DOBAPA-919569 format. One line per 8 residues: number of its first residue (from 1); their letters; for each residue x, y, z of C-alpha. Coordinates in pm, whole numbers, padded with zeros to 5 digits. Layout:
<rs>
NUM	a	X,Y,Z  ...
</rs>
This chain:
<rs>
1	mlrvsfyq	-04854,-02079,01564  -04571,-01858,01440  -04374,-01667,01699  -04370,-01299,01613  -04233,-01150,01933  -03891,-01092,01775  -04038,-00876,01504  -04250,-00686,01754
9	lsltrvdp	-03951,-00607,01977  -03940,-00236,02053  -03629,-00074,01910  -03612,00160,02209  -03533,-00138,02429  -03327,-00366,02205  -03179,-00644,02414  -02838,-00736,02259
17	driglspd	-02863,-01086,02404  -03209,-01138,02260  -03101,-01039,01908  -02798,-01265,01926  -02508,-01023,01964  -02208,-01205,02107  -02016,-01047,02397  -01739,-00931,02160
25	aferqlpe	-01970,-00820,01879  -01863,-00490,01726  -02217,-00351,01736  -02257,-00443,02103  -01936,-00292,02234  -01910,00015,02011  -02169,00245,02181  -02012,00213,02525
33	llslavsp	-01659,00266,02395  -01745,00578,02197  -01934,00732,02486  -01629,00683,02709  -01352,00758,02460  -01487,01069,02288  -01508,01385,02497  -01794,01639,02476
41	aelqelag	-01549,01899,02344  -01465,01673,02052  -01834,01619,01983  -01903,01992,01968  -01618,02040,01723  -01750,01764,01500  -02101,01899,01519  -01975,02223,01371
49	saegaptr	-02156,02443,01620  -02054,02627,01932  -02373,02507,02090  -02294,02150,01998  -02541,01889,01880  -02711,01613,02072  -02432,01386,02193  -02592,01068,02067
57	cvlsklam	-02638,01217,01720  -02262,01269,01669  -02179,00939,01833  -02425,00770,01597  -02245,00915,01299  -01905,00813,01436  -02046,00465,01486  -02167,00463,01126
65	vllrfryd	-01818,00542,01000  -01667,00257,01198  -01946,00014,01106  -01896,00093,00741  -01528,00002,00740  -01569,-00285,00986  -01804,-00463,00744  -01668,-00323,00415
73	lserelve	-01990,-00149,00305  -02070,00119,00052  -02252,00428,00177  -02581,00296,00040  -02530,-00047,00195  -02442,00116,00526  -02761,00323,00542  -02971,00021,00445
81	rcrrdlgf	-02813,-00190,00721  -02875,00087,00971  -03243,00087,00872  -03311,-00288,00895  -03035,-00446,01105  -03119,-00449,01477  -02752,-00483,01565  -02665,-00172,01368
89	ryalgled	-02959,00015,01518  -02842,-00086,01865  -02493,00046,01784  -02638,00378,01667  -02887,00408,01953  -03178,00462,01715  -03521,00481,01873  -03839,00317,01754
97	gedppser	-03938,00465,01420  -03623,00678,01393  -03442,00669,01062  -03060,00671,01042  -02881,00963,00871  -02915,00963,00494  -02630,00889,00254  -02581,01260,00196
105	tyrrfqdr	-02577,01341,00566  -02335,01058,00634  -02104,01170,00352  -02102,01527,00479  -02020,01410,00831  -01737,01185,00710  -01591,01473,00507  -01615,01702,00809
113	llevkgee	-01454,01439,01029  -01155,01425,00795  -01143,01805,00764  -01161,01880,01136  -00990,01582,01292  -00767,01452,01016  -00748,01113,00854  -00578,00945,01155
121	ylfalslr	-00835,01048,01416  -01024,00721,01452  -00704,00518,01412  -00547,00712,01698  -00869,00670,01898  -00851,00292,01858  -00490,00280,01979  -00568,00508,02270
129	aahaagvl	-00860,00290,02373  -00652,-00029,02351  -00373,00126,02557  -00617,00249,02820  -00765,-00102,02845  -00421,-00243,02921  -00413,-00480,02624  -00152,-00295,02420
137	ddtalqav	00162,-00343,02630  00378,-00551,02393  00505,-00276,02162  00878,-00338,02222  00895,-00594,01939  00673,-00541,01633  00649,-00687,01283  00605,-00536,00939
145	dstdtgcr	00481,-00665,00604  00276,-00561,00302  -00014,-00684,00088  -00165,-00579,-00241  -00467,-00354,-00276  -00640,-00336,-00615  -00721,00010,-00743  -01074,00140,-00796
153	gavidtfn	-01005,00252,-01151  -01049,00030,-01452  -00729,-00159,-01540  -00718,-00179,-01921  -00483,-00291,-02198  -00252,-00061,-02392  -00488,-00001,-02687  -00776,00106,-02463
161	lvaaairq	-00546,00288,-02222  -00414,00521,-02492  -00766,00567,-02631  -00904,00650,-02287  -00628,00905,-02231  -00711,01069,-02567  -01080,01074,-02474  -01000,01235,-02137
169	viqwtarc	-00801,01516,-02299  -01088,01582,-02542  -01342,01589,-02257  -01146,01832,-02039  -01058,02058,-02330  -01420,02064,-02451  -01538,02160,-02103  -01296,02452,-02095
177	lgrrpael	-01401,02568,-02441  -01771,02535,-02362  -01829,02269,-02625  -01965,01915,-02634  -01688,01650,-02630  -01849,01453,-02915  -01863,01763,-03137  -01503,01858,-03061
185	ardwglsr	-01388,01502,-03130  -01570,01505,-03461  -01415,01836,-03565  -01070,01701,-03482  -01127,01367,-03657  -01106,01172,-03331  -01464,01044,-03298  -01348,00680,-03284
193	ymarsikg	-01191,00749,-02944  -01523,00842,-02790  -01636,00479,-02806  -01623,00279,-02483  -01363,00042,-02629  -01133,00118,-02919  -01069,-00254,-02960  -01439,-00327,-02989
201	aadidwsd	-01485,-00055,-03249  -01176,-00143,-03454  -01252,-00371,-03748  -00923,-00562,-03764  -00800,-00919,-03738  -00649,-00927,-03390  -00445,-01235,-03475  -00262,-01034,-03742
209	eeqrnell	00037,-00855,-03586  00067,-00614,-03880  -00290,-00493,-03834  -00240,-00458,-03459  00071,-00252,-03514  -00109,-00035,-03768  -00383,00046,-03515  -00129,00115,-03242
217	trevgdad	00073,00342,-03472  -00241,00539,-03558  -00320,00580,-03186  00031,00705,-03104  00019,00948,-03396  -00323,01078,-03291  -00200,01119,-02933  00102,01323,-03046
225	alvervrd	-00113,01540,-03274  -00368,01600,-02999  -00096,01710,-02757  00032,01965,-03010  -00322,02088,-03079  -00395,02146,-02710  -00058,02318,-02665  -00151,02558,-02944
233	iankvrlp	-00485,02633,-02775  -00307,02689,-02443  -00097,02961,-02609  -00416,03151,-02691  -00653,03057,-02410  -00565,02993,-02048  -00649,02630,-01975  -00687,02494,-01620
241	gkveeave	-00447,02250,-01459  -00678,01957,-01525  -00612,01986,-01896  -00237,01995,-01844  -00258,01688,-01618  -00459,01501,-01881  -00208,01595,-02151  00087,01478,-01941
249	llqtvarq	-00092,01152,-01870  -00156,01102,-02241  00209,01160,-02323  00312,00899,-02069  00068,00621,-02160  00123,00672,-02533  00488,00575,-02495  00520,00353,-02188
257	dveeledg	00422,00023,-02355  00542,00071,-02713  00863,00054,-02911  00933,00218,-03245  01038,00000,-03538  01284,00091,-03810  01003,00192,-04051  00860,00441,-03800
265	tfriargt	00567,00224,-03692  00504,00106,-03336  00441,-00225,-03168  00373,-00337,-02812  00706,-00356,-02630  00818,-00680,-02474  00822,-00680,-02097  00657,-00431,-01867
273	asrriisv	00767,-00069,-01819  00889,00028,-01474  00616,00204,-01275  00366,00146,-01555  00042,00345,-01532  -00244,00097,-01553  -00556,00314,-01534  -00661,00650,-01671
281	sdpearhg	-00936,00687,-01412  -00686,00626,-01129  -00348,00735,-01269  -00163,00698,-00939  -00214,00319,-00952  00084,00128,-01083  00194,-00211,-01201  00433,-00374,-00956
289	rksaskti	00544,-00695,-00795  00501,-00849,-00453  00755,-01115,-00543  00931,-01254,-00848  00623,-01464,-00931  00338,-01238,-00815  00239,-00917,-00994  00026,-00638,-00844
297	ngfkthvm	-00195,-00385,-01017  -00285,-00086,-00805  -00142,-00016,-00461  00039,-00177,-00170  -00080,-00165,00190  00212,-00163,00433  00129,-00271,00789  00317,-00259,01119
305	gtiesqfv	00172,-00433,01423  00233,-00596,01757  00323,-00963,01782  00110,-01100,02068  -00178,-00854,02105  -00216,-00820,01726  -00289,-00449,01697  -00210,-00236,01394
313	tgiaitda	00028,00041,01501  00109,00180,01157  -00044,00153,00810  00060,00322,00485  -00047,00311,00121  00197,00332,-00171  00166,00252,-00538  00231,-00110,-00630
321	athdaept	00574,-00034,-00777  00715,00090,-00445  00961,-00146,-00278  00837,-00299,00046  01117,-00144,00251  01062,00216,00139  00770,00310,00372  00935,00162,00684
329	gtlldqte	01028,00509,00804  00674,00634,00752  00533,00348,00959  00784,00411,01236  00690,00780,01235  00327,00678,01288  00416,00460,01587  00625,00746,01725
337	ahdlrpde	00329,00984,01692  00118,00746,01904  00396,00675,02159  00414,00316,02037  00753,00309,01866  00911,-00038,01891  01261,-00107,02016  01291,-00390,01766
345	lvgdsayg	01121,-00456,01435  01112,-00783,01239  01034,-00825,00869  01098,-01058,00580  01402,-01038,00355  01250,-00753,00149  01315,-00520,00444  01679,-00629,00481
353	aganirds	01840,-00363,00261  02135,-00203,00438  01994,00148,00391  01669,00044,00561  01848,-00118,00853  02061,00195,00902  01769,00435,00872  01573,00233,01129
361	aergvelh	01870,00236,01365  01894,00615,01334  01531,00626,01449  01619,00416,01752  01478,00087,01617  01677,-00231,01563  01554,-00396,01244  01584,-00776,01209
369	tkvprpsa	01511,-00954,00885  01534,-01296,00735  01859,-01338,00545  01806,-01541,00229  02094,-01749,00109  02175,-01623,-00239  02199,-01861,-00529  02559,-01974,-00543
377	rgafpkqd	02566,-01996,-00922  02874,-02213,-00908  03046,-01999,-00643  03070,-01964,-00267  02840,-01671,-00176  02985,-01363,-00015  02811,-01436,00316  03026,-01750,00356
385	fdidvdal	03330,-01523,00397  03426,-01385,00738  03439,-01009,00686  03594,-00791,00958  03491,-00437,00865  03686,-00274,01148  04013,-00459,01088  03968,-00449,00710
393	rvtcpagi	04036,-00813,00641  03844,-01099,00482  03879,-01472,00547  03751,-01725,00294  03577,-02058,00375  03914,-02235,00333  04069,-02023,00610  04280,-01799,00387
401	tteeytmv	04292,-01433,00495  04362,-01124,00288  04411,-00760,00382  04483,-00649,00028  04215,-00411,-00099  04151,-00105,-00312  03875,00155,-00292  03633,00137,-00585
409	genepggp	03305,00297,-00689  03404,00660,-00628  03125,00787,-00854  02850,00567,-00709  02581,00717,-00478  02719,00566,-00158  03077,00662,-00231  03381,00433,-00257
417	vaqfrfsk	03394,00090,-00090  03671,-00159,-00025  03726,-00439,-00274  03944,-00721,-00138  04162,-00944,-00353  04298,-01280,-00254  04642,-01384,-00369  04638,-01566,-00700
425	adcqacam	04893,-01809,-00564  04679,-01884,-00257  04365,-01932,-00469  04535,-02168,-00712  04689,-02371,-00430  04350,-02405,-00257  04171,-02739,-00281  03840,-02550,-00316
433	rdeccsat	03944,-02340,-00617  03709,-02522,-00857  03408,-02466,-00627  03497,-02113,-00515  03408,-01921,-00836  03460,-01927,-01209  03765,-01698,-01183  03955,-01931,-00950
441	akggrrvi	03849,-02233,-01154  04009,-02069,-01460  04338,-01986,-01290  04247,-01647,-01139  04178,-01508,-00794  03869,-01442,-00581  03754,-01084,-00533  03513,-00969,-00258
449	rlnqyere	03355,-00626,-00281  03208,-00478,00033  02878,-00294,00058  02853,00057,00201  02615,-00097,00458  02835,-00397,00525  02840,-00337,00899  02459,-00333,00921
457	lhanrtfa	02421,-00638,00698  02681,-00832,00893  02508,-00749,01225  02175,-00859,01079  02317,-01192,00958  02489,-01251,01290  02172,-01187,01490  01971,-01419,01264
465	qtergkqv	02203,-01708,01358  02153,-01669,01734  01885,-01856,01927  01697,-01536,02007  01734,-01426,01647  01571,-01747,01525  01289,-01699,01777  01233,-01336,01670
473	lrsrssve	01230,-01425,01301  00973,-01698,01363  00745,-01442,01530  00733,-01242,01207  00449,-01459,01073  00214,-01294,01323  00183,-00989,01101  00054,-01211,00821
481	rlishlvr	-00240,-01316,01040  -00305,-00952,01122  -00304,-00856,00752  -00544,-01139,00672  -00799,-00975,00906  -00754,-00640,00728  -00805,-00812,00393  -01131,-00966,00512
489	mgmrharf	-01241,-00619,00617  -01187,-00475,00270  -00822,-00381,00224  -00775,-00607,-00076  -00966,-00357,-00293  -00970,00023,-00287  -01309,00185,-00235  -01181,00525,-00350
497	ftmarvqv	-00985,00685,-00632  -00639,00839,-00565  -00378,00720,-00323  -00468,00982,-00061  -00826,00854,-00037  -00710,00493,-00023  -00487,00597,00268  -00799,00726,00444
505	qafmvaaa	-00963,00388,00384  -00656,00216,00533  -00670,00424,00851  -01044,00363,00888  -01015,-00012,00834  -00723,-00029,01079  -00927,00165,01335  -01224,-00070,01300
513	ynlqrlft	-00996,-00373,01319  -00819,-00246,01631  -01149,-00183,01806  -01276,-00528,01711  -00953,-00676,01847  -00998,-00478,02167  -01355,-00605,02206  -01243,-00964,02149
521	lraaasg	-00963,-00945,02408  -01189,-00770,02659  -01465,-01028,02620  -01213,-01311,02657  -01071,-01159,02975  -01416,-01115,03132  -01534,-01460,03087
</rs>
């Protein structure tokens, strides 16, 4: 006889043990935490009424937001799970026969949550809860790293990218003129760009470079002509900002990947343009690199977190072309806002730029990074020299010291720096002259040019060689484990268009992760 008691279990008395929720399950712990961490005043504000709404109703919607980003669900998938998943229903406190909020209701609540409380509200709530539980007490030393996040928009090749940008200008202009895009395109002789793929519609031999260049040249010419046509219309009719944005985007993508030949035709340029736009539907996404061998299309997620407790204390989204070190200040500002600013921060060599070390120090944070040994390229690297910035002298690996220098680089952004020169006689008498550099091997002298951040770089290298420095640098790998959890919760791919919305996703995922981490630590401590 089949057992049916599970399916007949009343939803008003769901037993979390009976449905298999582990002690640290997100669905099991979430209702209690929200009821304790969110005040009635906050609930009234979120309900949008002076009278307030039933407490459980708002808590249910908050729980839905966190469940969505904990399990990387779409709005439709979320509502479906809330209808049929007993764990989700337990988390929402739904009674027997009660339906969860609809997709529309959920979306309106999430929008109101962001409007009233701001995008960091749940992230701050997670940190506050972790601190109150006494499991977030290791903030003195934190780690930082980044990972790639693919954009939501379609990433397409140059031919289709230019065509899509032309199509977008036609669509926005037609809307402003009260016309159908297909009709406007036909009148302007641009109907071929209304197809889903210009490459699919083009009847050419794609192995023939001359035919490819001919198609590309026609696209660039059509893009230029369309820009001029819309400019003429704008002189007669006031067009909204969306049209201007579409025109500027078209101008950029029509030139970013091409080079003009002597006969006036165009071909695909070799290499990749800096900060290349990769998607018309998500124009803030960029082509970039995580390393010399790994390319990224879309965005970067930058994460700061604790070493032992493994909580996210800061998270920021940039386009993929942004250097890893650039958002360090933003992440530190986030930790400062939550009273979690570290005394020391550790990162990989990408964070070791002198400007970043100095900026962190000005914020009261000592930044430690791995110091890669540069490729010697037939010469002793600069870091093998003993540089005394205060005394203004440099000693080479052979023990020869020089105090002879001149100030160079007066017109460079950081201002002039000292450039030291060793005596030609000393260099030529040195037994290491052939190994030192090509200049000394050819009868010349060695020259060492300082960096405007030489003091910071020297301190960083010195610390890395100490026993504690080696221990701190080894602890950096902890942030990689933390990021791997965020990736499993959906941060590898953007669920939204635009960088601002992806930043919202990052805060929500970080909030859900922090709460899950809190539940795991609390369950471990209790038994």
